[in-house]
C-alpha positions as CSV (number, residue, x, y, z in Angstrom):
1,M,-25.8,-24.3,-47.6
2,K,-24.3,-21.6,-50.0
3,T,-25.6,-18.8,-47.6
4,S,-23.9,-20.5,-44.6
5,R,-20.6,-20.7,-46.5
6,S,-21.0,-16.9,-47.5
7,I,-21.6,-15.9,-43.9
8,A,-18.6,-18.1,-42.7
9,A,-16.4,-16.5,-45.4
10,L,-17.6,-13.0,-44.3
11,L,-16.8,-13.7,-40.7
12,F,-13.4,-15.1,-41.6
13,A,-12.7,-12.0,-43.7
14,L,-13.8,-9.6,-40.8
15,A,-11.6,-11.7,-38.3
16,L,-8.6,-11.2,-40.7
17,A,-9.3,-7.5,-40.9
18,G,-9.6,-7.1,-37.2
19,G,-6.3,-8.9,-36.7
20,A,-4.7,-6.6,-39.3
21,T,-6.0,-3.6,-37.6
22,V,-4.6,-4.9,-34.2
23,A,-1.2,-5.6,-35.8
24,L,-1.1,-2.2,-37.5
25,A,-1.9,-0.4,-34.3
26,Q,0.8,-2.3,-32.5
27,D,3.2,-1.5,-35.3
28,K,2.5,2.3,-34.8
29,W,2.7,2.0,-31.1
30,P,3.4,4.4,-29.4
31,S,1.7,7.2,-31.3
32,K,0.8,9.3,-28.3
33,P,1.8,9.9,-24.7
34,I,1.8,6.9,-22.3
35,R,0.3,7.1,-18.9
36,M,2.2,5.4,-16.0
37,I,0.0,5.2,-13.0
38,V,1.9,5.2,-9.7
39,P,-0.6,4.2,-6.8
40,F,1.3,6.3,-4.3
41,T,2.3,9.9,-3.9
42,A,5.3,11.8,-5.5
43,G,8.4,10.9,-3.6
44,S,7.2,7.3,-2.8
45,A,9.4,4.5,-3.8
46,S,7.3,3.4,-6.6
47,D,7.2,7.0,-7.8
48,V,11.0,7.5,-7.7
49,L,11.8,4.3,-9.5
50,G,9.0,4.9,-12.0
51,R,10.3,8.2,-12.9
52,I,13.8,7.0,-13.5
53,V,12.6,4.2,-15.8
54,G,9.9,6.3,-17.4
55,Q,12.4,9.1,-18.4
56,R,14.6,6.6,-20.4
57,L,11.5,4.9,-21.9
58,S,10.3,8.2,-23.1
59,E,13.6,8.8,-24.8
60,I,13.5,5.4,-26.5
61,W,10.0,5.5,-27.6
62,G,9.9,9.1,-28.6
63,Q,6.7,9.8,-26.6
64,Q,6.3,11.3,-23.2
65,I,5.5,9.1,-20.3
66,V,3.1,10.9,-17.9
67,I,3.4,9.9,-14.3
68,D,0.0,9.8,-12.9
69,N,0.1,9.7,-9.1
70,R,-3.1,8.1,-7.7
71,P,-2.6,7.6,-4.0
72,G,-5.3,6.3,-1.7
73,A,-6.5,3.2,0.1
74,G,-2.9,1.8,0.3
75,G,-2.6,1.6,-3.5
76,L,-6.1,0.2,-4.2
77,I,-7.2,3.2,-6.2
78,G,-4.2,3.0,-8.7
79,S,-4.7,-0.9,-9.2
80,E,-8.4,-0.3,-9.9
81,L,-7.8,2.4,-12.5
82,T,-5.5,0.2,-14.1
83,R,-7.9,-2.7,-14.2
84,Q,-10.4,-0.4,-15.9
85,A,-8.1,1.0,-18.5
86,A,-8.0,-0.2,-22.1
87,P,-5.4,-2.8,-22.9
88,D,-3.7,-0.8,-25.6
89,G,-0.4,-0.1,-24.2
90,Y,-1.2,3.5,-23.3
91,T,-1.7,2.7,-19.5
92,I,1.1,0.9,-17.5
93,T,1.3,0.9,-13.8
94,M,4.3,0.7,-11.4
95,I,3.2,-1.7,-8.6
96,G,4.5,-3.2,-5.5
97,Q,3.4,-5.6,-2.8
98,P,0.2,-3.5,-2.0
99,H,-1.2,-4.7,-5.3
100,L,-1.3,-8.1,-3.9
101,S,-2.1,-7.5,-0.3
102,N,-5.1,-5.3,-1.0
103,A,-6.9,-8.2,-2.5
104,L,-6.2,-10.3,0.7
105,L,-7.4,-7.6,3.2
106,R,-10.8,-7.3,2.0
107,E,-13.8,-9.8,2.2
108,D,-15.1,-8.5,-1.1
109,K,-12.0,-8.6,-3.3
110,P,-11.9,-5.4,-5.5
111,Y,-9.9,-7.4,-8.2
112,D,-7.9,-10.6,-8.7
113,P,-4.3,-9.3,-8.8
114,L,-3.2,-12.4,-10.8
115,K,-6.0,-12.7,-13.4
116,D,-7.2,-9.2,-14.0
117,F,-3.9,-7.7,-15.0
118,T,-0.9,-8.4,-17.5
119,A,2.5,-8.8,-16.0
120,I,5.1,-6.9,-18.0
121,A,8.4,-6.6,-16.2
122,F,10.2,-6.9,-12.8
123,V,11.7,-3.4,-12.2
124,G,13.7,-3.8,-9.0
125,S,13.8,-4.4,-5.2
126,N,15.0,-2.5,-2.1
127,P,15.4,-3.1,1.6
128,N,12.9,-1.5,3.9
129,V,14.4,0.7,6.6
130,I,13.2,1.3,10.2
131,V,13.2,5.1,10.7
132,L,12.9,6.7,14.1
133,G,10.9,9.8,15.1
134,K,12.2,12.8,17.1
135,G,13.0,12.0,20.7
136,I,13.5,8.3,20.2
137,E,17.1,7.6,21.2
138,A,17.2,3.8,20.6
139,K,20.5,2.5,19.3
140,T,19.3,-1.0,18.7
141,I,16.1,-2.7,17.8
142,P,15.8,-4.3,21.3
143,D,16.1,-0.6,22.6
144,L,13.0,0.3,20.5
145,I,11.1,-2.8,21.7
146,A,11.9,-2.0,25.3
147,L,10.6,1.6,25.0
148,A,7.4,0.2,23.4
149,R,6.9,-2.4,26.1
150,A,7.5,0.2,28.8
151,K,4.4,2.1,27.7
152,P,1.9,-0.3,25.9
153,G,-0.3,1.5,23.4
154,A,1.6,4.9,23.8
155,M,3.8,4.5,20.8
156,N,2.7,5.1,17.1
157,Y,4.1,3.8,13.9
158,G,3.1,5.2,10.5
159,S,2.5,3.8,6.9
160,A,1.3,4.9,3.5
161,G,-2.1,3.4,4.2
162,V,-3.8,0.1,5.1
163,G,-2.5,-2.6,2.9
164,S,0.6,-0.6,1.7
165,S,4.1,-2.2,1.7
166,S,5.0,0.0,4.7
167,H,1.9,-1.2,6.6
168,L,2.8,-4.7,5.9
169,A,6.5,-4.1,6.9
170,G,5.5,-2.3,10.1
171,A,2.9,-4.8,11.1
172,L,5.3,-7.6,10.6
173,F,7.8,-5.9,12.8
174,V,5.2,-5.3,15.5
175,S,4.2,-9.0,15.4
176,K,7.7,-10.2,15.5
177,A,8.5,-7.8,18.4
178,G,5.4,-8.6,20.3
179,I,4.6,-5.0,21.1
180,N,1.4,-3.0,21.6
181,V,1.6,0.1,19.3
182,V,-0.8,2.1,17.3
183,H,-0.9,2.1,13.5
184,V,-1.3,5.6,12.0
185,P,-1.9,5.6,8.1
186,F,-0.9,8.6,6.0
187,R,-2.3,9.5,2.5
188,I,0.6,11.8,1.8
189,G,4.3,10.8,2.2
190,A,5.3,14.3,3.2
191,D,2.9,14.2,6.1
192,S,4.4,11.0,7.5
193,R,7.9,12.5,7.3
194,S,6.8,15.7,9.0
195,A,5.1,13.6,11.8
196,L,8.4,11.8,12.4
197,I,10.4,15.1,12.6
198,A,7.7,16.4,15.0
199,G,7.8,13.3,17.0
200,T,4.1,12.6,16.8
201,I,4.9,9.1,15.4
202,Q,7.8,7.2,16.8
203,F,8.8,4.9,13.9
204,Y,8.0,4.1,10.3
205,V,9.3,1.3,8.0
206,Y,9.9,2.9,4.7
207,P,11.0,1.4,1.3
208,L,14.5,2.9,1.2
209,P,14.0,5.0,-2.0
210,A,11.2,7.0,-0.3
211,I,13.4,8.2,2.5
212,V,17.1,7.9,1.4
213,G,17.5,11.6,0.8
214,M,16.4,12.7,4.3
215,L,18.6,10.0,5.9
216,K,21.7,11.1,4.0
217,A,21.0,14.7,5.0
218,G,20.6,13.7,8.6
219,T,17.0,15.1,8.8
220,L,15.9,11.6,10.1
221,R,17.7,8.7,11.6
222,A,17.6,5.0,10.4
223,L,17.7,2.4,13.1
224,A,18.2,-0.6,10.7
225,V,17.6,-2.0,7.2
226,G,15.6,-5.2,6.8
227,S,17.8,-6.8,4.1
228,P,20.4,-9.5,4.8
229,K,23.2,-7.1,3.9
230,R,23.8,-3.4,4.3
231,A,22.4,-1.0,1.7
232,A,25.3,0.4,-0.4
233,T,23.8,3.9,-0.1
234,L,23.7,3.8,3.6
235,P,26.8,1.7,4.6
236,D,26.7,3.0,8.3
237,V,23.2,1.6,8.9
238,P,23.2,-1.9,10.3
239,T,21.0,-4.7,9.1
240,S,18.2,-5.8,11.5
241,A,20.4,-8.8,12.5
242,E,23.3,-6.6,13.3
243,A,21.0,-4.3,15.2
244,G,19.9,-7.1,17.6
245,F,16.8,-8.5,15.9
246,P,17.7,-11.3,13.3
247,Q,14.2,-12.6,13.2
248,Y,13.1,-9.5,11.2
249,R,13.6,-9.3,7.4
250,S,11.8,-6.8,5.2
251,E,12.3,-5.9,1.6
252,S,10.1,-4.4,-1.1
253,W,9.8,-5.0,-5.0
254,F,8.3,-3.1,-7.9
255,G,7.3,-3.9,-11.5
256,L,5.2,-2.9,-14.4
257,I,1.8,-4.2,-15.2
258,A,-1.0,-3.4,-17.6
259,P,-4.7,-4.2,-17.9
260,R,-5.6,-7.8,-18.8
261,G,-5.6,-8.4,-22.5
262,L,-2.6,-6.4,-23.4
263,P,-1.4,-8.0,-26.7
264,K,1.6,-10.2,-26.4
265,G,3.5,-8.2,-29.0
266,L,3.2,-5.1,-26.8
267,V,4.0,-7.0,-23.7
268,S,7.2,-8.3,-25.3
269,R,8.1,-4.8,-26.6
270,I,7.6,-3.0,-23.3
271,N,9.4,-5.7,-21.5
272,A,12.5,-5.8,-23.7
273,D,12.9,-2.0,-23.7
274,T,12.4,-1.9,-19.8
275,V,15.0,-4.6,-19.3
276,S,17.4,-2.8,-21.7
277,V,17.0,0.4,-19.6
278,L,17.5,-1.4,-16.3
279,K,20.8,-2.9,-17.7
280,E,22.2,0.5,-18.5
281,P,25.0,1.5,-16.1
282,A,23.4,4.9,-15.6
283,T,20.1,3.4,-14.6
284,R,21.9,1.0,-12.1
285,E,23.7,3.9,-10.6
286,K,20.5,5.9,-10.1
287,F,18.9,2.9,-8.5
288,V,21.8,2.1,-6.2
289,Q,21.8,5.8,-5.1
290,Q,18.3,5.3,-4.1
291,G,19.1,2.1,-2.3
292,A,17.4,-0.2,-4.8
293,E,18.6,-3.0,-7.1
294,P,17.4,-3.2,-10.7
295,G,15.5,-6.4,-11.6
296,F,15.4,-8.3,-14.9
297,G,13.6,-11.0,-16.7
298,P,10.8,-11.8,-19.0
299,P,7.1,-11.2,-18.3
300,E,6.7,-14.8,-17.1
301,H,9.3,-14.2,-14.4
302,F,7.4,-11.2,-13.0
303,A,4.1,-13.1,-13.1
304,K,5.6,-16.0,-11.1
305,L,7.1,-13.6,-8.6
306,Q,3.6,-12.3,-8.0
307,R,2.1,-15.8,-7.8
308,D,4.6,-16.9,-5.3
309,E,4.3,-13.7,-3.2
310,Y,0.6,-13.8,-3.1
311,A,0.8,-17.5,-1.8
312,E,3.1,-16.3,0.9
313,L,1.1,-13.2,1.9
314,A,-2.1,-14.9,2.5
315,P,-1.1,-16.8,5.7
316,L,1.3,-13.9,6.8
317,I,-1.5,-11.4,6.7
318,K,-3.8,-13.7,8.6
319,S,-1.2,-14.5,11.3
320,I,-0.3,-10.9,12.0
321,G,-4.0,-9.8,12.0
322,M,-3.8,-7.1,9.3
323,K,-7.2,-5.9,8.2
324,T,-8.9,-2.8,6.7
325,N,-10.3,-0.1,8.9
């Protein structure tokens, strides 16, 4: 009996010591650079917004945030790296809808997007924009649809990979329009933009921050934005409804996650600092310039956003016939 009490006391002491060690580690956080995984290439929407937020967080925390671009498989590689990382606050990831859709596109789910990760903060949202390739003179969405119907199977549209937000947005448009076009996935964003300029693909539905610079410069032309109202940074570009296709609506969102098991204290700390950055006028201005709107809210808000979106994506992906190659 005495031995059992001694063992119990020893286990209790070890538990206290372990808790004290975790608390001490959190108190000293961050004591080294932090990795922010971006599951897409430099210049992608998640990369652009991640760098804006990451720069300010680096200044607040006094530690460098290293942007780690890990493109591939429509964002799957970046999400999987996050799942495998230690839940110590030194790996965070800027995700979007592909984090959810990737788990719905594969029979053998690579991960559970809701259970295998920790939601930290909703960062922002933006409209998706239909961008035309060289030689496509369509003025309205019905014009584009008519061109596609005139030559079934001859027109191509691009995306950042199977399961990416651009793939989902493009496939939804194709489904709503009832057209026969070929999906062409790109691993590198610059390649897709070059393909549009060369006219080898005819359209691409981009998250606005990924393409706003080229649209403002006149290098490429936007047909319409998928949001209910025009984007402040592109006031001359009509909404899809104004462009003659009100049944199409397409927007993207982004947020920060970490591996499952991140201590609540660190979740609260990272969330509070991220929200503080997003509320700064300078950050808002940078987001608006990119065609994005900052998001706010506690971790629970972002977790609910993902749950709701996941429930909506499952029947949508099935109805439009999206699948992995």
